[in-house]
ZAGU-266386 format. One record per residue: residue number from 1; y, x, z of N, C-alpha, C in turn. Coordinates in steps of 0.1 Angstrom, whole numbers, always signed. Each point is the difference from the previous one (the first is absolute). Layout:
REM ZAGU-266386
REC    i    nyy    nxx    nzz   cayy   caxx   cazz    cyy    cxx    czz
REC  NUM      Y      X      Z      Y      X      Z      Y      X      Z
...
This chain:
REM ZAGU-266386
REC    i    nyy    nxx    nzz   cayy   caxx   cazz    cyy    cxx    czz
REC    1   +210   -813   +442    -15     -3     +2     -3    -14     -7
REC    2    -10     +0     -7     -4    -12     -7    -15     -4     +3
REC    3     -4    -11     -4    -14     -5     +1     -9     +9     -9
REC    4    -11     +4     +6     -9     +8     -8    -13     -7     -1
REC    5     -5     -1    -13    -13     -7     -2    -11     +9     +2
REC    6     -9     -2    +10    -11     +9     +2    -11     -2    -10
REC    7     -5    +11     -5    -11     +0    -10    -13     +3     +7
REC    8    -11     -3     -6    -13     +3     +7     -3    +15     -3
REC    9     -7     +6    +10     -6    +13     -2    -12     +0     -8
REC   10     -5    +11     -6    -13     +0     -6    -11     -3    +10
REC   11    -10     -7     -5    -10     -5     +9     -7    +12     +8
REC   12     -2    +11     -6     -6    +11     +7     +9     +5    +11
REC   13    +13     +1     -2     +9     +4    +11     +0    -10    +11
REC   14     -1    -12     -3     +0    -11    +11    -11     +3    +10
REC   15    -12     +2     -6    -12     +2     +9     +2    +13     +8
REC   16     +5    +10     -6     +2    +13     +8    +10     -2    +11
REC   17    +11     -7     -3    +10     -3    +11     -7     -7    +12
REC   18     -8    -10     -3     -7     -8    +10     -9     +9     +9
REC   19     -6    +10     -7     -9     +9     +7     +8     +9    +10
REC   20    +12     +4     -5     +8     +9     +9     +5     -8    +12
REC   21     +4    -13     -2     +4     -8    +11    -11     -2    +10
REC   22    -12     -2     -5    -11     -2     +9     -2    +13     +9
REC   23     +1    +11     -6     -1    +13     +7    +10     +2    +10
REC   24    +13     -4     -3    +11     +1    +10     -3    -10    +11
REC   25     -5    -12     -3     -2    -10    +10    -11     +4    +10
REC   26     -8     +9     -4    -11     +5     +9     +5     +9    +11
REC   27    +12     +5     -1     +7     +8    +10     +7    -10    +10
REC   28     -3     +1    +13     +4    -10     +9    +14     +3     +6
REC   29     +2    +12     +4    +13     +3     +7    +11     +1    -10
REC   30    +12     -6     +3    +11     -2     -9     +5    +14     -5
REC   31     +3     +9     +9     +6    +12     -4     -9     +8     -9
REC   32    -13     +0     +3    -10     +7     -8     -2     -7    -13
REC   33     +1    -13     +0     -1     -8    -13    +12     +3     -9
REC   34    +12     +2     +5    +11     +3     -8     -2    +14     -6
REC   35     -4    +10     +9     -2    +13     -5    -11     +0    -11
REC   36    -11     -7     +2    -11     +0    -10     +5     -7    -13
REC   37     +8    -11     +1     +5     -7    -12     +9     +9     -8
REC   38     +9     +7     +7     +9     +9     -7     -7    +12     -7
REC   39    -10     +5     +6     -8    +10     -6     -8     -5    -12
REC   40     -5    -12     +1     -7     -6    -11     +9     -2    -12
REC   41    +12     -5     +3    +10     -2    -10     +5    +13     -7
REC   42     +2    +10     +8     +4    +13     -5    -10     +6     -9
REC   43    -13     -1     +3    -11     +6     -7     -4     -9    -12
REC   44     +5    -12     -1     -6    -10    -10     +8     +0    -12
REC   45     +2    +12     -7     +8     +0    -12     -6     -8    -11
REC   46    -13     -1     -1     -7     -8    -10     +3    -15     +2
REC   47     +1     -4    +12     +3    -14     +3    +15     -3     -2
REC   48     +8    +10     +3    +15     -3     -1     +3     -1    -15
REC   49     -7     +7     -9     +3     +0    -14     +1    -14     -6
REC   50    -10     -9     +1     +1    -13     -6    +11     -9     +7
REC   51     +2     +3    +13    +11     -7     +8    +13     +3     -6
REC   52     +3    +13     -2    +12     +5     -5     +3     -5    -14
REC   53    -11     +1     -8     +2     -5    -14     +3    -15     -1
REC   54     -7     -8     +8     +2    -14     -1    +14     -4     +6
REC   55     +4     +7    +10    +14     -2     +5    +10     +3    -10
REC   56     -2    +11     -7     +9     +4    -11     +2    -11    -10
REC   57    -11     -6     -4     +1    -11     -9     +7    -12     +5
REC   58     +0     -2    +13     +6    -11     +7    +15     +2     +2
REC   59     +4    +12     +1    +14     +4     +4    +10     -4    -10
REC   60    +12     -4     +4    +11     -3     -9     +4    +12     -8
REC   61     +6     -2    -12     +6    +11     -8    -11    +10     -3
REC   62     +4    +13     +0    -10    +10     -3     -5     +6    +13
REC   63     -9     -7     +6     -7     +4    +13    +11     +2    +11
REC   64     +9    -10     +1    +10     +1    +10     -5     -4    +14
REC   65     +7     +6    +10     -3     -3    +14     +1    -15     +3
REC   66    -10     -6     +7     +0    -14     +2     +9     -4    +11
REC   67     +7     +9     +7    +10     -3    +10    +14     +1     -6
REC   68     +4    +12     -4    +14     +2     -5     +2     -3    -14
REC   69    -11     +1     -8     +1     -3    -15     +7    +10     -8
REC   70     +4    +12     +6     +8    +10     -6     -9    +12     -4
REC   71     -6     +7    +10     -7    +12     -3    -14     -3     -5
REC   72     -6    +10     -6    -14     -1     -4     -9     -2    +12
REC   73    -10     -9     -1    -10     -1    +11     -9    +12     +0
REC   74     +0     +7    +10     -9    +12     +1    -10     +0    +11
REC   75     +2    -10     +9     -9     -1    +12     -6    -14     +1
REC   76    -12     +0     +6     -7    -13     +3     +3     -3    +15
REC   77     +8    -10     +2     +4     -4    +14    -10    -10     +5
REC   78     -3     +1    +13     -8    -10     +7    +11     -9     +6
REC   79     +1    -12     -5    +10     -9     +5     -1     -3    +15
REC   80    -12     -3     +4     -3     +0    +15     -5    +14     +3
REC   81     +7     +8     +7     -4    +14     +2    -14     +2     +6
REC   82     -5    +12     -4    -13     +4     +5     +0     +1    +15
REC   83    +11     +5     +5     +1     +2    +15     -1    -13     +7
REC   84     +4    -11     -6     -1    -13     +6    -13     -7     -2
REC   85     -5     +0    -13    -13     -6     -3     -8     +8    -10
REC   86     -7    +10     +5     -8     +9     -8    -10     -8     -9
REC   87     -4    -12     +4    -10     -7     -8     +6     -4    -14
REC   88    +13     +1     -1     +7     -4    -13     +3    +12     -8
REC   89     -5    +12     +4     +2    +12     -8     -4     -1    -14
REC   90    -12     -6     -2     -6     -2    -14     +1    -14     -5
REC   91     +9     -8     +6     +1    -14     -4    +10     -1    -12
REC   92     -5     -4    -11     +8     +0    -12    +12     -8     +1
REC   93     +0    -11     +8    +11     -9     +2    +11     +7     +9
REC   94     -3    +12     +5    +10     +7     +9     +6    +12     -7
REC   95     -2     +1    -13     +5    +12     -7    +12     -3     -9
REC   96    +10     +8     +1    +12     -2     -8     +4    +14     -6
REC   97     +6     +0    -12     +5    +12     -6    +15     +3     +4
REC   98     +2    +11     +7    +14     +3     +4     +4    +14     -3
REC   99    +13     +2     +0     +5    +14     -2     -2     +7    +14
REC  100     +1    +13     +0     -2     +8    +12    +12     -2     +9
REC  101    +12     -3     -5    +11     -2     +9     -2    -13     +8
REC  102     -3    -11     -7     -3    -13     +7    -11     +1    +10
REC  103    -11     +7     -4    -12     +1     +7     +1     +9    +13
REC  104     +7    +11     -2     +0    +10    +11    +13     -2     +9
REC  105    +11     -3     -6    +13     +0     +7     +5    -13     +5
REC  106     -5    -11     -6     +5    -13     +3    -11     -9     +6
REC  107     -9     -5     -8    -10     -9     +5    -10     +7     +9
REC  108     -6    +11     -5     -9     +7     +8    -11     -8     +7
REC  109     -1     +2    +13    -10     -7     +9     +6    -12     +6
REC  110    +12     -4     -4     +6    -12     +7     -7    -13     -5
REC  111     -2     -9     +9     -6    -13     -3     +4    -10    +11
REC  112    +13     -4     +0     +5     -8    +11     -6    -14     -1
REC  113     -1     -6    +12     -6    -14     +1     +9     -9     +7
REC  114     -1    -13     -2     +8    -10     +7     -6     -3    +13
REC  115     +5    -10     +7     -4     -4    +14    -15     -5     -1
REC  116     -4     -5    -11    -13     -6     -2    -10    +11     -4
REC  117     +4    +12     -3     -8    +10     -5     -2     +0    -15
REC  118     +9     -7     -7     -1     -1    -15     +9    +11     -6
REC  119     -5     +6    -11     +8    +11     -6    +14     -4     -4
REC  120    +10     +8     +2    +14     -2     -4     +3     +8    -12
REC  121     -9     +8     -6     +2     +8    -11     -6     -7    -12
REC  122     +8     -2    -11     -4     -7    -12    -11     +8     -7
REC  123    -11     -6     -4    -10     +6     -9     +3     -6    -14
REC  124     +6     +7     -9     +4     -5    -13    -12     -5     -8
REC  125    -12     +4     +3    -12     -4     -7     -5    -13     +5
REC  126     +5     -5    +11     -5    -12     +7    +11    -11     +0
REC  127    +13     +3     -1    +10    -10     +0    +12     +5     -8
REC  128     +9     -9     -3    +12     +3     -8    +11     +5     +9
REC  129     +4    +13     -2    +11     +5     +9    +13     -8     -2
REC  130     +2     -5    -12    +13     -7     -2     +0    -14     +7
REC  131    -11     -4     +7     +1    -11     +8     +6     +3    +14
REC  132     +1    +13     +3     +4     +5    +13    +13     +8     -1
REC  133     +5     +3    -12    +12     +8     -1     +6     -3    -14
REC  134    +13     +2     +0     +7     -2    -13     +8    +13     -3
REC  135     +0     +3    -13     +8    +11     -5    +14     -4     -4
REC  136    +10     +6     +7    +14     -2     -4     +2     +9    -13
REC  137     +1     -7    -11     +0     +7    -13    +13     +8     -1
REC  138    +11     -4     +6    +12     +8     -2     +0    +13     +8
REC  139     -8     +1    +11     +0    +12     +8    -13     +7     +0
REC  140    -11     -6     -5    -13     +6     +0     -6     -1    +14
REC  141     +5     -7     +9     -5     +0    +14     -9    -12     +3
REC  142    -10     +2     +7     -9    -11     +4     +5     -6    +13
REC  143     +0    -13     +0     +4     -8    +11    -12     -9     +5
REC  144     -2     -1    +13    -12     -7     +4     +1    -15     +0
REC  145    -11     -7     -3     +0    -14     +0     -9     -5    +12
REC  146     -7    +10     +6     -9     -3    +11     -1    +12     +9
REC  147     -7     -1    +11     -2    +11     +9     -9    +10     -7
REC  148    -10     -5     -7     -9     +9     -7     +8     +8    -11
REC  149     +9     -6     -6     +9     +7    -10     +8    +10     +7
REC  150     +6     -3    +11     +9     +9     +7     -8    +13     +4
REC  151    -11     -2     +6     -8    +11     +5     -5     +8    -12
REC  152     -4     -6    -11     -5     +8    -11    +11     +8     -6
REC  153    +12     -6     -2    +12     +8     -5     +2    +12     +9
REC  154     +0     -2    +13     +3    +11     +9    -11    +11     +0
REC  155    -13     -5     +2    -11    +10     +0     -2     +8    -12
REC  156     +2     -7    -12     -2     +7    -13    +12     +6     -5
REC  157    +12     -1     +7    +12     +5     -5     +4     -5    -13
REC  158     -2    -13     -3     +3     -5    -13    +15     -1     -4
REC  159     +8     +1    +10    +15     -1     -3     +6    +13     +3
REC  160     -7    +11     -2     +7    +13     +2     +9     +2    -12
REC  161    +11     +7     +2    +11     +1    -10     -5     +4    -14
REC  162     -9    +10     -1     -4     +5    -14     -7    -11     -7
REC  163     -8     -8     +7     -7    -11     -7    +10    -11     -4
REC  164    +10     -3     +8    +10    -10     -3     +8     +4    -13
REC  165     +3    +13     -1     +7     +5    -12     -9     -1    -12
REC  166    -12     +3     +2    -10     -1    -11     -1    -14     -6
REC  167     -1    -10     +9     -1    -14     -4    +12     -5     -7
REC  168    +12     +4     +4    +12     -4     -7     +0     +6    -14
REC  169     -4    +12     -1     -1     +6    -14    -11     -7     -8
REC  170    -11     -3     +6    -11     -7     -7     +5    -14     -5
REC  171     +8     -7     +8     +5    -13     -4     +8     +2    -13
REC  172     +9    +10     +0     +9     +3    -11     -9     +3    -13
REC  173    -10     +8     +2     -8     +4    -12     -8    -12     -4
REC  174     -5     -8     +9     -8    -12     -3     +9    -10     -8
REC  175    +12     -2     +5     +9     -9     -7     +2     +4    -15
REC  176     +2    +13     -2     +1     +5    -14    -12     -3     -8
REC  177    -12     +2     +6    -12     -2     -8     -2    -15     -3
REC  178     +4     -9     +9     -1    -14     -2     +9     -4    -12
REC  179    +12     +6     +0     +8     -3    -12     -7     +4    -13
REC  180     -6    +12     +0     -8     +4    -11    -11    -10     -4
REC  181     -6     -5    +10    -11    -10     -2     +6    -13     -7
REC  182    +12     -4     +5     +7    -11     -6     +4     +2    -14
REC  183     +5    +12     -3     +3     +3    -14    -12     +0     -9
REC  184    -11     +6     +5    -13     +0     -8     -5    -14     -2
REC  185     +1     -9    +10     -5    -13     -1     +8     -8    -10
REC  186    +13     +2     -1     +8     -7    -10     -3     +5    -14
REC  187     -4    +13     -1     -4     +5    -13    -15     -2     -3
REC  188     -7     -7     +9    -14     -3     -1     -8    +13     -2
REC  189     +4    +10     +7     -7    +13     +0    -10     +1    +11
REC  190    -12     -5     -2     -9     -1    +11     -5    +14     +5
REC  191     +0    +10     -9     -4    +14     +4    +11     +5     +9
REC  192    +12     -2     -3    +11     +5     +9     +0     -7    +14
REC  193     -3    -13     -1     -1     -7    +13    -11     +5     +9
REC  194    -11     +3     -6    -12     +5     +7     +4    +14     +6
REC  195     +7     +8     -8     +4    +13     +5     +9     -1    +13
REC  196     +9     -9     +0     +9     -2    +11     -8     -4    +12
REC  197    -10     -9     -1     -8     -4    +11     -8    +11     +5
REC  198     -6     +8     -9     -8    +12     +4     +9    +10     +8
REC  199    +12     +2     -5     +9     +9     +7     +4     -5    +14
REC  200     +2    -12     +1     +4     -6    +13    -12     +2    +10
REC  201    -12     -3     -5    -12     +1     +9     -3    +14     +5
REC  202     +5    +10     -8     -4    +14     +4    +11     +7     +8
REC  203    +11     -7     +3    +11     +6     +7     -2     -1    +15
REC  204     +6    +10     +8     -1     -1    +14     +8    -12     +5
REC  205     -1     -3    +13     +6    -12     +6     -3    -13     -7
REC  206    -13     -2     -1     -4    -13     -6     +5    -12     +9
REC  207     +3     +3    +12     +5    -11     +9    +13     -6     -5
REC  208     +8     +8     -7    +13     -4     -5     -2    -11    -10
REC  209     -9     +2    -10     -3    -10    -10     -6    -12     +6
REC  210     -9     +1     +9     -6    -12     +6     +9     -8     +8
REC  211    +10     +7     +7    +10     -6     +8    +10     -8     -9
REC  212     +3     +6    -11    +10     -6     -9     -7    -13     -6
REC  213    -13     +1     -3     -6    -12     -6     -1    -11    +11
REC  214     -3     +4    +12     -1    -11    +11    +14     -6     +2
REC  215    +10     +9     +2    +13     -5     +3     +7     -8    -11
REC  216     -5     +2    -13     +6     -7    -11     -4    -15     +0
REC  217    -10     -4     +7     -4    -14     +1     +2     -5    +15
REC  218     +7     +7     +8     +2     -4    +14    +14     -6     +1
REC  219     +2     -8    +11    +13     -5     +2    +11    +11     +2
REC  220    +11     -2     -6    +10    +11     +1     +0    +10    -11
REC  221     -9     -2    -10     -2    +10    -11    +13     +2     -7
REC  222     +8    -10     -3    +12     +1     -7    +10    +10     +7
REC  223     -1     +0    +14     +9     +9     +7     -5    +14     -1
REC  224    -13     +2     +2     -6    +13     -1     +3     +7    -13
REC  225     -1     -8    -11     +2     +5    -14    +13     -4     -6
REC  226    +10     -2     +9    +13     -6     -6     +7    +10     -9
REC  227     -3    +13     +1     +7     +9     -9     -9     +3    -12
REC  228    -11     -6     -1     -9     +2    -12     -8    -12     -3
REC  229     +6    -11     -4     -7    -12     -3    -10     +1    -11
REC  230     +3    +10     -9    -10     +2    -11    -13     +5     +5
REC  231     +0     +8    +10    -13     +5     +6     -7    -11     +7
REC  232     +8     -9     +7     -7    -11     +7     -6    -10    -11
REC  233     +6     -2    -11     -6     -8    -10    -13     +6     -5
REC  234     +0    +13     -2    -12     +6     -5    -11     +0    +11
REC  235     +3     +2    +12    -10     +0    +11     -6    -14     +2
REC  236     +6    -10     -5     -5    -14     +1     -8     -4    -12
REC  237     -1     +8    -10     -8     -3    -12    -15     +1     +4
REC  238     -7    -11     -2    -15     +0     +3     -8    +11     -6
REC  239     +3     +3    -13     -8    +11     -7     +3    +13     +6
REC  240    +12     +3     +4     +3    +13     +6     -5     +1    +14
REC  241     +1    -11     +7     -6     +0    +14    -15     +2     +0
REC  242     -7     -6     -9    -14     +1     -1     -4    +15     -3
REC  243     +8     +7     -8     -3    +13     -4     +3    +10    +12
REC  244    +10     -3     +8     +5     +9    +11     -6     -2    +14
REC  245     -3    -13     +3     -5     -3    +13    -13     +7     +3
REC  246     -1     +6    +12    -12     +7     +4     -8     -9    +10
């Protein structure tokens, strides 16, 4: 999971979403409001279209899930579930692009809160997930740095074995592409350098690249990359970091 930069919706869509929220707000009883909101969402294909299209532009890689980063994002998830807060059904700041597996089988309607009533589930469009968890590059497993990180890893299934294996493979492939970038840089082949950057940006598991970039400038980097000091040197180059950091 990486930080997602939220883009603005088309102006016309923003006004239509506000009108839908006002209509939902006119329903007073909670259970009926939830039912009404879900029906409005189900029938609002014209409204969902600009939401889905804008989320696809925001998503890492080729429209990858904003939770696992592996599968194609095929669903619009309500970060704060409709069942809990139907007034956020058409709230643009509450929409994320997710795969059906993450949306239906893992996160779903879960929205845990702490003792103060604050959300414990990371919203990657509002905060940097890597402030709350660290990726163990050797195993592909996420380790929590905070309670919010622990809960998010658990709820979203971010350390399920298939994802861990995928991240380990992604690191291997990324290391190879970084070497290609280094060779192209020494040959002053700007076209080839740009191709490598493009390839990296379109791969699944964008969190691996972003984690490697962060850990390369963190304390203990020499230990993390002790078997590949050449990669560490590349990851510390300002020009490459500027091209790869999201």
